[in-house]
Phi, psi and omega in degrees: 000129175283146178306317180305324181282352180269319178208029178080003177076022183284153175301129186290346184261293185277336184057014181260324190242149176301140177268145174209007174242128178275124185232144177281121178298306174273110185307144177286135179227165175303324178295322188242010179300330184267356179276111180298330173296343178258309193282328186238001181282128180303327181295341182256019175236144181225162182253122184228148173288167179311305190298311177302319180299306187296321182296313183298307187284312181263005180272359181248131177301315187303331181287348179275353187263357180229162174202159181273127172267177187290345173279002177082002179267159177269131178230148174293144175291145174291157175293144179274129176270112183271004183290000000 
């Protein structure tokens, strides 16, 4: 079923703009990445506009501590060398 047929395709947070990013409600972490109830469950997914997604995802410091490598696994960011 297309999201538009459910609620017009609007962002599930602000409900003001069309959503087009599928986002995990409970963020993926190294501890839960293999838990299918977190990674693949429809109950843990929401449809967000770009602004709401960026505010949720990038507005938190802890999300800046990990990244996905090309193998699909989550890794901690290496320390930054300011020298």
